[in-house]
C-alpha positions as protocol buffer text, in pm:
chain_id: "A"
residue {
  index: 1
  type: MET
  ca { x: -2179 y: -1548 z: -2400 }
}
residue {
  index: 2
  type: ASP
  ca { x: -2503 y: -1324 z: -2396 }
}
residue {
  index: 3
  type: ASP
  ca { x: -2484 y: -1083 z: -2634 }
}
residue {
  index: 4
  type: LEU
  ca { x: -2567 y: -804 z: -2398 }
}
residue {
  index: 5
  type: VAL
  ca { x: -2200 y: -894 z: -2213 }
}
residue {
  index: 6
  type: ARG
  ca { x: -1936 y: -620 z: -2377 }
}
residue {
  index: 7
  type: LEU
  ca { x: -1553 y: -691 z: -2298 }
}
residue {
  index: 8
  type: TRP
  ca { x: -1284 y: -502 z: -2422 }
}
residue {
  index: 9
  type: GLU
  ca { x: -961 y: -647 z: -2252 }
}
residue {
  index: 10
  type: MET
  ca { x: -886 y: -968 z: -2101 }
}
residue {
  index: 11
  type: PRO
  ca { x: -602 y: -989 z: -1882 }
}
residue {
  index: 12
  type: GLU
  ca { x: -418 y: -1278 z: -1880 }
}
residue {
  index: 13
  type: THR
  ca { x: -403 y: -1323 z: -1478 }
}
residue {
  index: 14
  type: THR
  ca { x: -506 y: -1700 z: -1420 }
}
residue {
  index: 15
  type: GLU
  ca { x: -646 y: -1682 z: -1033 }
}
residue {
  index: 16
  type: ASN
  ca { x: -905 y: -1442 z: -1076 }
}
residue {
  index: 17
  type: TYR
  ca { x: -1162 y: -1305 z: -821 }
}
residue {
  index: 18
  type: MET
  ca { x: -1471 y: -1035 z: -796 }
}
residue {
  index: 19
  type: ILE
  ca { x: -1604 y: -815 z: -586 }
}
residue {
  index: 20
  type: ALA
  ca { x: -1949 y: -685 z: -688 }
}
residue {
  index: 21
  type: GLY
  ca { x: -2201 y: -436 z: -586 }
}
residue {
  index: 22
  type: TRP
  ca { x: -2486 y: -313 z: -707 }
}
residue {
  index: 23
  type: GLU
  ca { x: -2692 y: 58 z: -667 }
}
residue {
  index: 24
  type: GLN
  ca { x: -2989 y: -123 z: -456 }
}
residue {
  index: 25
  type: TRP
  ca { x: -3230 y: -183 z: -204 }
}
residue {
  index: 26
  type: ALA
  ca { x: -3016 y: -313 z: 72 }
}
residue {
  index: 27
  type: ASP
  ca { x: -2760 y: -67 z: 36 }
}
residue {
  index: 28
  type: ALA
  ca { x: -2707 y: 58 z: 384 }
}
residue {
  index: 29
  type: GLY
  ca { x: -2419 y: 267 z: 494 }
}
residue {
  index: 30
  type: GLU
  ca { x: -2329 y: 254 z: 90 }
}
residue {
  index: 31
  type: ILE
  ca { x: -2202 y: -94 z: 136 }
}
residue {
  index: 32
  type: SER
  ca { x: -2307 y: -192 z: -185 }
}
residue {
  index: 33
  type: SER
  ca { x: -2250 y: 117 z: -395 }
}
residue {
  index: 34
  type: GLY
  ca { x: -1970 y: 305 z: -213 }
}
residue {
  index: 35
  type: LEU
  ca { x: -1738 y: -2 z: -168 }
}
residue {
  index: 36
  type: PRO
  ca { x: -1696 y: -113 z: -482 }
}
residue {
  index: 37
  type: HIS
  ca { x: -1591 y: 256 z: -600 }
}
residue {
  index: 38
  type: TYR
  ca { x: -1368 y: 268 z: -323 }
}
residue {
  index: 39
  type: LEU
  ca { x: -1196 y: -32 z: -384 }
}
residue {
  index: 40
  type: ILE
  ca { x: -1167 y: 82 z: -758 }
}
residue {
  index: 41
  type: GLU
  ca { x: -1015 y: 381 z: -680 }
}
residue {
  index: 42
  type: LEU
  ca { x: -755 y: 167 z: -393 }
}
residue {
  index: 43
  type: THR
  ca { x: -645 y: -63 z: -642 }
}
residue {
  index: 44
  type: GLY
  ca { x: -617 y: 152 z: -972 }
}
residue {
  index: 45
  type: ALA
  ca { x: -877 y: -118 z: -1184 }
}
residue {
  index: 46
  type: GLU
  ca { x: -938 y: -28 z: -1534 }
}
residue {
  index: 47
  type: ARG
  ca { x: -1273 y: -75 z: -1691 }
}
residue {
  index: 48
  type: VAL
  ca { x: -1264 y: -366 z: -1929 }
}
residue {
  index: 49
  type: GLY
  ca { x: -1635 y: -451 z: -1977 }
}
residue {
  index: 50
  type: LYS
  ca { x: -1978 y: -379 z: -1915 }
}
residue {
  index: 51
  type: ILE
  ca { x: -2359 y: -543 z: -1935 }
}
residue {
  index: 52
  type: GLN
  ca { x: -2549 y: -326 z: -2192 }
}
residue {
  index: 53
  type: PRO
  ca { x: -2862 y: -149 z: -2013 }
}
residue {
  index: 54
  type: ASP
  ca { x: -3142 y: -298 z: -2280 }
}
residue {
  index: 55
  type: SER
  ca { x: -3441 y: -412 z: -2139 }
}
residue {
  index: 56
  type: PHE
  ca { x: -3399 y: -393 z: -1810 }
}
residue {
  index: 57
  type: TYR
  ca { x: -3453 y: -37 z: -1662 }
}
residue {
  index: 58
  type: PHE
  ca { x: -3810 y: 139 z: -1659 }
}
residue {
  index: 59
  type: PHE
  ca { x: -3855 y: 495 z: -1829 }
}
residue {
  index: 60
  type: GLN
  ca { x: -4125 y: 588 z: -1569 }
}
residue {
  index: 61
  type: VAL
  ca { x: -4399 y: 442 z: -1310 }
}
residue {
  index: 62
  type: PRO
  ca { x: -4654 y: 671 z: -1241 }
}
residue {
  index: 63
  type: GLY
  ca { x: -4585 y: 880 z: -931 }
}
residue {
  index: 64
  type: THR
  ca { x: -4259 y: 832 z: -1006 }
}
residue {
  index: 65
  type: HIS
  ca { x: -4207 y: 1125 z: -1185 }
}
residue {
  index: 66
  type: HIS
  ca { x: -3822 y: 1162 z: -1280 }
}
residue {
  index: 67
  type: LEU
  ca { x: -3689 y: 926 z: -998 }
}
residue {
  index: 68
  type: LEU
  ca { x: -3631 y: 630 z: -1269 }
}
residue {
  index: 69
  type: ARG
  ca { x: -3581 y: 883 z: -1576 }
}
residue {
  index: 70
  type: PRO
  ca { x: -3244 y: 958 z: -1742 }
}
residue {
  index: 71
  type: GLN
  ca { x: -3094 y: 1304 z: -1620 }
}
residue {
  index: 72
  type: VAL
  ca { x: -3037 y: 1523 z: -1895 }
}
residue {
  index: 73
  type: LYS
  ca { x: -2845 y: 1834 z: -1892 }
}
residue {
  index: 74
  type: LEU
  ca { x: -2936 y: 2132 z: -2162 }
}
residue {
  index: 75
  type: VAL
  ca { x: -2760 y: 2424 z: -2253 }
}
residue {
  index: 76
  type: GLN
  ca { x: -2949 y: 2672 z: -2510 }
}
residue {
  index: 77
  type: GLY
  ca { x: -3163 y: 2418 z: -2607 }
}
residue {
  index: 78
  type: HIS
  ca { x: -2886 y: 2144 z: -2707 }
}
residue {
  index: 79
  type: ARG
  ca { x: -2812 y: 1828 z: -2490 }
}
residue {
  index: 80
  type: GLU
  ca { x: -2450 y: 1875 z: -2336 }
}
residue {
  index: 81
  type: SER
  ca { x: -2508 y: 1497 z: -2105 }
}
residue {
  index: 82
  type: MET
  ca { x: -2752 y: 1237 z: -2101 }
}
residue {
  index: 83
  type: SER
  ca { x: -2715 y: 1002 z: -1831 }
}
residue {
  index: 84
  type: THR
  ca { x: -2746 y: 606 z: -1864 }
}
residue {
  index: 85
  type: HIS
  ca { x: -2772 y: 289 z: -1628 }
}
residue {
  index: 86
  type: ASN
  ca { x: -2456 y: 174 z: -1577 }
}
residue {
  index: 87
  type: ASN
  ca { x: -2337 y: -208 z: -1549 }
}
residue {
  index: 88
  type: ASP
  ca { x: -1940 y: -161 z: -1547 }
}
residue {
  index: 89
  type: LEU
  ca { x: -1657 y: -439 z: -1504 }
}
residue {
  index: 90
  type: TYR
  ca { x: -1339 y: -293 z: -1378 }
}
residue {
  index: 91
  type: TYR
  ca { x: -1018 y: -454 z: -1322 }
}
residue {
  index: 92
  type: ALA
  ca { x: -659 y: -464 z: -1133 }
}
residue {
  index: 93
  type: ASN
  ca { x: -389 y: -681 z: -1083 }
}
residue {
  index: 94
  type: VAL
  ca { x: -339 y: -738 z: -723 }
}
residue {
  index: 95
  type: ASP
  ca { x: 48 y: -886 z: -647 }
}
residue {
  index: 96
  type: GLY
  ca { x: -20 y: -1131 z: -931 }
}
residue {
  index: 97
  type: LYS
  ca { x: -379 y: -1204 z: -890 }
}
residue {
  index: 98
  type: GLY
  ca { x: -691 y: -1091 z: -1069 }
}
residue {
  index: 99
  type: LEU
  ca { x: -930 y: -867 z: -908 }
}
residue {
  index: 100
  type: TYR
  ca { x: -1218 y: -781 z: -1116 }
}
residue {
  index: 101
  type: ILE
  ca { x: -1458 y: -499 z: -927 }
}
residue {
  index: 102
  type: PHE
  ca { x: -1831 y: -475 z: -1084 }
}
residue {
  index: 103
  type: MET
  ca { x: -2048 y: -197 z: -995 }
}
residue {
  index: 104
  type: GLY
  ca { x: -2390 y: -219 z: -1147 }
}
residue {
  index: 105
  type: GLU
  ca { x: -2779 y: -54 z: -1109 }
}
residue {
  index: 106
  type: GLU
  ca { x: -3041 y: -311 z: -981 }
}
residue {
  index: 107
  type: PRO
  ca { x: -3274 y: -386 z: -1294 }
}
residue {
  index: 108
  type: HIS
  ca { x: -3602 y: -293 z: -1251 }
}
residue {
  index: 109
  type: GLN
  ca { x: -3720 y: -605 z: -1473 }
}
residue {
  index: 110
  type: ASN
  ca { x: -3628 y: -867 z: -1697 }
}
residue {
  index: 111
  type: GLU
  ca { x: -3395 y: -981 z: -1368 }
}
residue {
  index: 112
  type: GLU
  ca { x: -3360 y: -1351 z: -1480 }
}
residue {
  index: 113
  type: ARG
  ca { x: -3206 y: -1237 z: -1785 }
}
residue {
  index: 114
  type: TYR
  ca { x: -2988 y: -974 z: -1601 }
}
residue {
  index: 115
  type: ALA
  ca { x: -2877 y: -1277 z: -1388 }
}
residue {
  index: 116
  type: GLU
  ca { x: -2754 y: -1495 z: -1691 }
}
residue {
  index: 117
  type: ALA
  ca { x: -2611 y: -1211 z: -1882 }
}
residue {
  index: 118
  type: PHE
  ca { x: -2385 y: -1140 z: -1524 }
}
residue {
  index: 119
  type: LEU
  ca { x: -2300 y: -1498 z: -1449 }
}
residue {
  index: 120
  type: ASP
  ca { x: -2183 y: -1520 z: -1830 }
}
residue {
  index: 121
  type: LEU
  ca { x: -1977 y: -1236 z: -1738 }
}
residue {
  index: 122
  type: VAL
  ca { x: -1855 y: -1389 z: -1453 }
}
residue {
  index: 123
  type: GLU
  ca { x: -1749 y: -1711 z: -1670 }
}
residue {
  index: 124
  type: SER
  ca { x: -1610 y: -1508 z: -1927 }
}
residue {
  index: 125
  type: VAL
  ca { x: -1319 y: -1384 z: -1741 }
}
residue {
  index: 126
  type: GLY
  ca { x: -1234 y: -1703 z: -1523 }
}
residue {
  index: 127
  type: VAL
  ca { x: -1371 y: -1603 z: -1219 }
}
residue {
  index: 128
  type: ARG
  ca { x: -1291 y: -1859 z: -959 }
}
residue {
  index: 129
  type: ARG
  ca { x: -1524 y: -1697 z: -642 }
}
residue {
  index: 130
  type: VAL
  ca { x: -1797 y: -1429 z: -636 }
}
residue {
  index: 131
  type: VAL
  ca { x: -1814 y: -1229 z: -309 }
}
residue {
  index: 132
  type: ILE
  ca { x: -2118 y: -972 z: -368 }
}
residue {
  index: 133
  type: VAL
  ca { x: -2142 y: -707 z: -86 }
}
residue {
  index: 134
  type: GLY
  ca { x: -2453 y: -513 z: 56 }
}
residue {
  index: 135
  type: GLY
  ca { x: -2601 y: -361 z: 360 }
}
residue {
  index: 136
  type: VAL
  ca { x: -2890 y: -346 z: 582 }
}
residue {
  index: 137
  type: TYR
  ca { x: -2977 y: -84 z: 825 }
}
residue {
  index: 138
  type: GLY
  ca { x: -3049 y: -196 z: 1238 }
}
residue {
  index: 139
  type: ALA
  ca { x: -3020 y: -92 z: 1592 }
}
residue {
  index: 140
  type: MET
  ca { x: -2693 y: -188 z: 1684 }
}
residue {
  index: 141
  type: PRO
  ca { x: -2383 y: -56 z: 1882 }
}
residue {
  index: 142
  type: TYR
  ca { x: -2210 y: 190 z: 1648 }
}
residue {
  index: 143
  type: ASP
  ca { x: -1890 y: 185 z: 1806 }
}
residue {
  index: 144
  type: LYS
  ca { x: -1846 y: -211 z: 1791 }
}
residue {
  index: 145
  type: ASP
  ca { x: -1752 y: -443 z: 1511 }
}
residue {
  index: 146
  type: ARG
  ca { x: -2057 y: -496 z: 1256 }
}
residue {
  index: 147
  type: GLU
  ca { x: -2265 y: -804 z: 1212 }
}
residue {
  index: 148
  type: ILE
  ca { x: -2211 y: -967 z: 926 }
}
residue {
  index: 149
  type: SER
  ca { x: -2454 y: -1152 z: 705 }
}
residue {
  index: 150
  type: CYS
  ca { x: -2385 y: -1433 z: 471 }
}
residue {
  index: 151
  type: VAL
  ca { x: -2554 y: -1619 z: 160 }
}
residue {
  index: 152
  type: TYR
  ca { x: -2360 y: -1858 z: -38 }
}
residue {
  index: 153
  type: SER
  ca { x: -2452 y: -2034 z: -314 }
}
residue {
  index: 154
  type: LEU
  ca { x: -2314 y: -2399 z: -285 }
}
residue {
  index: 155
  type: PRO
  ca { x: -2361 y: -2577 z: 3 }
}
residue {
  index: 156
  type: ARG
  ca { x: -2017 y: -2730 z: 38 }
}
residue {
  index: 157
  type: MET
  ca { x: -1882 y: -2372 z: 78 }
}
residue {
  index: 158
  type: LYS
  ca { x: -2058 y: -2374 z: 433 }
}
residue {
  index: 159
  type: LYS
  ca { x: -1779 y: -2546 z: 594 }
}
residue {
  index: 160
  type: GLU
  ca { x: -1519 y: -2291 z: 501 }
}
residue {
  index: 161
  type: LEU
  ca { x: -1739 y: -2001 z: 571 }
}
residue {
  index: 162
  type: ASP
  ca { x: -1765 y: -2077 z: 923 }
}
residue {
  index: 163
  type: GLN
  ca { x: -1416 y: -1934 z: 1001 }
}
residue {
  index: 164
  type: TYR
  ca { x: -1519 y: -1603 z: 908 }
}
residue {
  index: 165
  type: ALA
  ca { x: -1753 y: -1490 z: 1225 }
}
residue {
  index: 166
  type: VAL
  ca { x: -2041 y: -1486 z: 1032 }
}
residue {
  index: 167
  type: ARG
  ca { x: -2425 y: -1524 z: 1086 }
}
residue {
  index: 168
  type: TYR
  ca { x: -2569 y: -1701 z: 807 }
}
residue {
  index: 169
  type: SER
  ca { x: -2905 y: -1552 z: 675 }
}
residue {
  index: 170
  type: ASN
  ca { x: -3237 y: -1698 z: 773 }
}
residue {
  index: 171
  type: TYR
  ca { x: -3436 y: -1420 z: 593 }
}
residue {
  index: 172
  type: GLU
  ca { x: -3794 y: -1486 z: 440 }
}
residue {
  index: 173
  type: GLY
  ca { x: -3897 y: -1180 z: 262 }
}
residue {
  index: 174
  type: GLY
  ca { x: -3820 y: -1041 z: -94 }
}
residue {
  index: 175
  type: SER
  ca { x: -3508 y: -1086 z: -248 }
}
residue {
  index: 176
  type: THR
  ca { x: -3200 y: -895 z: -260 }
}
residue {
  index: 177
  type: ILE
  ca { x: -3011 y: -886 z: -549 }
}
residue {
  index: 178
  type: GLY
  ca { x: -2751 y: -1106 z: -387 }
}
residue {
  index: 179
  type: SER
  ca { x: -2966 y: -1375 z: -290 }
}
residue {
  index: 180
  type: TYR
  ca { x: -3109 y: -1371 z: -606 }
}
residue {
  index: 181
  type: MET
  ca { x: -2770 y: -1407 z: -807 }
}
residue {
  index: 182
  type: ALA
  ca { x: -2663 y: -1706 z: -540 }
}
residue {
  index: 183
  type: HIS
  ca { x: -2990 y: -1892 z: -636 }
}
residue {
  index: 184
  type: HIS
  ca { x: -2903 y: -1862 z: -1025 }
}
residue {
  index: 185
  type: ALA
  ca { x: -2507 y: -1948 z: -936 }
}
residue {
  index: 186
  type: GLU
  ca { x: -2570 y: -2255 z: -788 }
}
residue {
  index: 187
  type: PHE
  ca { x: -2715 y: -2411 z: -1126 }
}
residue {
  index: 188
  type: ARG
  ca { x: -2389 y: -2334 z: -1268 }
}
residue {
  index: 189
  type: GLY
  ca { x: -2169 y: -2443 z: -1005 }
}
residue {
  index: 190
  type: ILE
  ca { x: -2033 y: -2113 z: -908 }
}
residue {
  index: 191
  type: GLU
  ca { x: -1887 y: -2004 z: -595 }
}
residue {
  index: 192
  type: MET
  ca { x: -2053 y: -1701 z: -471 }
}
residue {
  index: 193
  type: VAL
  ca { x: -2050 y: -1546 z: -111 }
}
residue {
  index: 194
  type: VAL
  ca { x: -2295 y: -1258 z: -41 }
}
residue {
  index: 195
  type: PHE
  ca { x: -2209 y: -1045 z: 255 }
}
residue {
  index: 196
  type: HIS
  ca { x: -2416 y: -788 z: 442 }
}
residue {
  index: 197
  type: GLY
  ca { x: -2312 y: -555 z: 665 }
}
residue {
  index: 198
  type: PHE
  ca { x: -2540 y: -428 z: 944 }
}
residue {
  index: 199
  type: ALA
  ca { x: -2507 y: -32 z: 961 }
}
residue {
  index: 200
  type: PRO
  ca { x: -2632 y: 119 z: 1244 }
}
residue {
  index: 201
  type: ALA
  ca { x: -2948 y: 307 z: 1260 }
}
residue {
  index: 202
  type: TYR
  ca { x: -3153 y: 494 z: 1576 }
}
residue {
  index: 203
  type: GLU
  ca { x: -3506 y: 560 z: 1549 }
}
residue {
  index: 204
  type: PHE
  ca { x: -3600 y: 822 z: 1807 }
}
residue {
  index: 205
  type: SER
  ca { x: -3982 y: 953 z: 1707 }
}
residue {
  index: 206
  type: GLN
  ca { x: -4104 y: 780 z: 1990 }
}
residue {
  index: 207
  type: MET
  ca { x: -3863 y: 966 z: 2218 }
}
residue {
  index: 208
  type: GLY
  ca { x: -4031 y: 1299 z: 2121 }
}
residue {
  index: 209
  type: LEU
  ca { x: -3710 y: 1431 z: 1953 }
}
residue {
  index: 210
  type: THR
  ca { x: -3697 y: 1691 z: 1663 }
}
residue {
  index: 211
  type: VAL
  ca { x: -3449 y: 1457 z: 1507 }
}
residue {
  index: 212
  type: GLN
  ca { x: -3643 y: 1138 z: 1444 }
}
residue {
  index: 213
  type: ALA
  ca { x: -3413 y: 914 z: 1347 }
}
residue {
  index: 214
  type: MET
  ca { x: -3010 y: 875 z: 1295 }
}
residue {
  index: 215
  type: ARG
  ca { x: -2810 y: 655 z: 1076 }
}
residue {
  index: 216
  type: VAL
  ca { x: -2466 y: 580 z: 921 }
}
residue {
  index: 217
  type: GLU
  ca { x: -2494 y: 708 z: 560 }
}
residue {
  index: 218
  type: GLU
  ca { x: -2155 y: 568 z: 467 }
}
residue {
  index: 219
  type: ASP
  ca { x: -2040 y: 329 z: 750 }
}
residue {
  index: 220
  type: TRP
  ca { x: -1675 y: 297 z: 680 }
}
residue {
  index: 221
  type: LYS
  ca { x: -1662 y: 58 z: 961 }
}
residue {
  index: 222
  type: ALA
  ca { x: -1890 y: -200 z: 776 }
}
residue {
  index: 223
  type: TRP
  ca { x: -1645 y: -159 z: 485 }
}
residue {
  index: 224
  type: LEU
  ca { x: -1401 y: -260 z: 682 }
}
residue {
  index: 225
  type: ASP
  ca { x: -1541 y: -553 z: 877 }
}
residue {
  index: 226
  type: ILE
  ca { x: -1646 y: -667 z: 551 }
}
residue {
  index: 227
  type: MET
  ca { x: -1267 y: -606 z: 343 }
}
residue {
  index: 228
  type: ARG
  ca { x: -1102 y: -794 z: 657 }
}
residue {
  index: 229
  type: ARG
  ca { x: -1266 y: -1102 z: 537 }
}
residue {
  index: 230
  type: VAL
  ca { x: -1283 y: -1052 z: 208 }
}
residue {
  index: 231
  type: ASP
  ca { x: -898 y: -979 z: 196 }
}
residue {
  index: 232
  type: TYR
  ca { x: -860 y: -1280 z: 395 }
}
residue {
  index: 233
  type: MET
  ca { x: -1064 y: -1483 z: 166 }
}
residue {
  index: 234
  type: LEU
  ca { x: -891 y: -1425 z: -107 }
}
residue {
  index: 235
  type: GLY
  ca { x: -527 y: -1362 z: -22 }
}
residue {
  index: 236
  type: LEU
  ca { x: -533 y: -1040 z: -170 }
}
residue {
  index: 237
  type: GLY
  ca { x: -329 y: -857 z: 103 }
}
residue {
  index: 238
  type: LEU
  ca { x: -483 y: -522 z: 36 }
}
residue {
  index: 239
  type: ASP
  ca { x: -383 y: -236 z: 259 }
}
residue {
  index: 240
  type: LEU
  ca { x: -683 y: -176 z: 479 }
}
residue {
  index: 241
  type: SER
  ca { x: -512 y: 90 z: 673 }
}
residue {
  index: 242
  type: ASP
  ca { x: -744 y: 401 z: 541 }
}
residue {
  index: 243
  type: LEU
  ca { x: -1014 y: 210 z: 615 }
}
residue {
  index: 244
  type: GLU
  ca { x: -932 y: 172 z: 956 }
}
residue {
  index: 245
  type: GLU
  ca { x: -895 y: 538 z: 1009 }
}
residue {
  index: 246
  type: ARG
  ca { x: -1180 y: 603 z: 838 }
}
residue {
  index: 247
  type: GLY
  ca { x: -1351 y: 368 z: 1088 }
}
residue {
  index: 248
  type: SER
  ca { x: -1186 y: 498 z: 1412 }
}
residue {
  index: 249
  type: THR
  ca { x: -1310 y: 867 z: 1280 }
}
residue {
  index: 250
  type: LEU
  ca { x: -1661 y: 768 z: 1204 }
}
residue {
  index: 251
  type: ILE
  ca { x: -1719 y: 602 z: 1539 }
}
residue {
  index: 252
  type: ALA
  ca { x: -1531 y: 921 z: 1698 }
}
residue {
  index: 253
  type: ALA
  ca { x: -1787 y: 1129 z: 1545 }
}
residue {
  index: 254
  type: TRP
  ca { x: -2075 y: 956 z: 1648 }
}
residue {
  index: 255
  type: ARG
  ca { x: -1973 y: 921 z: 1995 }
}
residue {
  index: 256
  type: ASN
  ca { x: -1972 y: 1346 z: 1995 }
}
residue {
  index: 257
  type: LYS
  ca { x: -2302 y: 1326 z: 1829 }
}
residue {
  index: 258
  type: ILE
  ca { x: -2417 y: 1100 z: 2128 }
}
residue {
  index: 259
  type: ASP
  ca { x: -2239 y: 1339 z: 2340 }
}
residue {
  index: 260
  type: GLU
  ca { x: -2428 y: 1660 z: 2228 }
}
residue {
  index: 261
  type: LEU
  ca { x: -2814 y: 1490 z: 2235 }
}
residue {
  index: 262
  type: GLU
  ca { x: -2724 y: 1375 z: 2558 }
}
residue {
  index: 263
  type: GLN
  ca { x: -2628 y: 1712 z: 2677 }
}
residue {
  index: 264
  type: LYS
  ca { x: -2938 y: 1902 z: 2505 }
}
residue {
  index: 265
  type: HIS
  ca { x: -3217 y: 1631 z: 2602 }
}
residue {
  index: 266
  type: PRO
  ca { x: -3106 y: 1469 z: 2930 }
}
residue {
  index: 267
  type: GLU
  ca { x: -3464 y: 1428 z: 3020 }
}
residue {
  index: 268
  type: LEU
  ca { x: -3487 y: 1126 z: 2702 }
}
residue {
  index: 269
  type: HIS
  ca { x: -3142 y: 940 z: 2871 }
}
residue {
  index: 270
  type: ILE
  ca { x: -3035 y: 842 z: 2512 }
}
residue {
  index: 271
  type: LYS
  ca { x: -2738 y: 677 z: 2648 }
}
residue {
  index: 272
  type: GLU
  ca { x: -2953 y: 460 z: 2844 }
}
residue {
  index: 273
  type: TYR
  ca { x: -3136 y: 405 z: 2521 }
}
residue {
  index: 274
  type: LEU
  ca { x: -2797 y: 336 z: 2348 }
}
residue {
  index: 275
  type: ASP
  ca { x: -2658 y: 104 z: 2602 }
}
residue {
  index: 276
  type: SER
  ca { x: -3018 y: -115 z: 2613 }
}
residue {
  index: 277
  type: VAL
  ca { x: -2941 y: -154 z: 2248 }
}
residue {
  index: 278
  type: GLY
  ca { x: -2605 y: -315 z: 2307 }
}
residue {
  index: 279
  type: GLN
  ca { x: -2715 y: -539 z: 2615 }
}
residue {
  index: 280
  type: ASP
  ca { x: -2813 y: -827 z: 2355 }
}
residue {
  index: 281
  type: PHE
  ca { x: -2572 y: -733 z: 2086 }
}
residue {
  index: 282
  type: GLU
  ca { x: -2316 y: -1060 z: 2057 }
}
residue {
  index: 283
  type: GLU
  ca { x: -1982 y: -895 z: 1854 }
}
residue {
  index: 284
  type: ARG
  ca { x: -1841 y: -1146 z: 1635 }
}
residue {
  index: 285
  type: SER
  ca { x: -1519 y: -1003 z: 1556 }
}
residue {
  index: 286
  type: PHE
  ca { x: -1265 y: -1178 z: 1235 }
}
residue {
  index: 287
  type: ILE
  ca { x: -943 y: -1173 z: 1333 }
}
residue {
  index: 288
  type: PRO
  ca { x: -735 y: -1396 z: 1039 }
}
residue {
  index: 289
  type: LEU
  ca { x: -499 y: -1651 z: 1180 }
}
residue {
  index: 290
  type: ASP
  ca { x: -216 y: -1506 z: 1145 }
}
residue {
  index: 291
  type: SER
  ca { x: -303 y: -1205 z: 1264 }
}
residue {
  index: 292
  type: ALA
  ca { x: -399 y: -1390 z: 1567 }
}
residue {
  index: 293
  type: TRP
  ca { x: -58 y: -1506 z: 1594 }
}
residue {
  index: 294
  type: ASP
  ca { x: 137 y: -1137 z: 1551 }
}
residue {
  index: 295
  type: GLU
  ca { x: -76 y: -1031 z: 1859 }
}
residue {
  index: 296
  type: LEU
  ca { x: 2 y: -1359 z: 2051 }
}
residue {
  index: 297
  type: GLY
  ca { x: 355 y: -1251 z: 1923 }
}
residue {
  index: 298
  type: ASP
  ca { x: 346 y: -916 z: 2084 }
}
residue {
  index: 299
  type: ILE
  ca { x: 185 y: -997 z: 2386 }
}
residue {
  index: 300
  type: LEU
  ca { x: 460 y: -1255 z: 2466 }
}
residue {
  index: 301
  type: ASP
  ca { x: 714 y: -1019 z: 2429 }
}
residue {
  index: 302
  type: ASP
  ca { x: 585 y: -761 z: 2629 }
}
residue {
  index: 303
  type: GLN
  ca { x: 558 y: -1017 z: 2925 }
}
residue {
  index: 304
  type: GLY
  ca { x: 939 y: -1101 z: 2826 }
}
């Protein structure tokens, strides 16, 4: 095990899974940073390990000023607090299954050693499958199920993943940390799935609006759509009713915002613009098989 990995508790569950997210580039809708934190609170997970921050982070890059530096709070000349880079592992027992939740900060350098340390951590706690979550912004309907793109580590996994209503990524360009981890996981034979949710964002600058852009900062609907897949895949049985309520509240709030903009600027035809956004959008809804049977049973009951 990498000497940067620290574990001070090893729970005894034999069926273990991990959900991982980072403060990272692909964090639209706070899917990668916010969703793991939400799951820690939902499950009551406790911190059981970490990756040491040594050698992974810059103190400064010219022009960034305070953006990369640790944050200090001084009181009467003495340090009261000093921030540090956190890469923490949490654990919760969910109906007899071990759920590990990793919350990290994307490294600035030495990314290969960071990946090795992360995968050492995965292997050390006996995780069967890792699910990494992330988000990207795109012009898509705010009131529809989010599109979920998928990357995976082992070719044999695709047949199973076909059932999860995902779009397999054909992206070319700078790698996200999820794709980078999946690349290294393949060499170790580790099952890893990367789900990126598309969070709605609209660019209005060409329309002459004083508000030039709108985007969902904390996309609870995307969190829900990803977790429906993850919960079913891992057989966790988590209560997602709070996320369902938050998602509905988010859509209602956005509908009100759009109505307000339409009233203030009717000449800009904002609703027509949003309708055009949705014209070519193919909604891929994930309905687990058992839920589908429940819904069919309700329909049959209604029909006598």
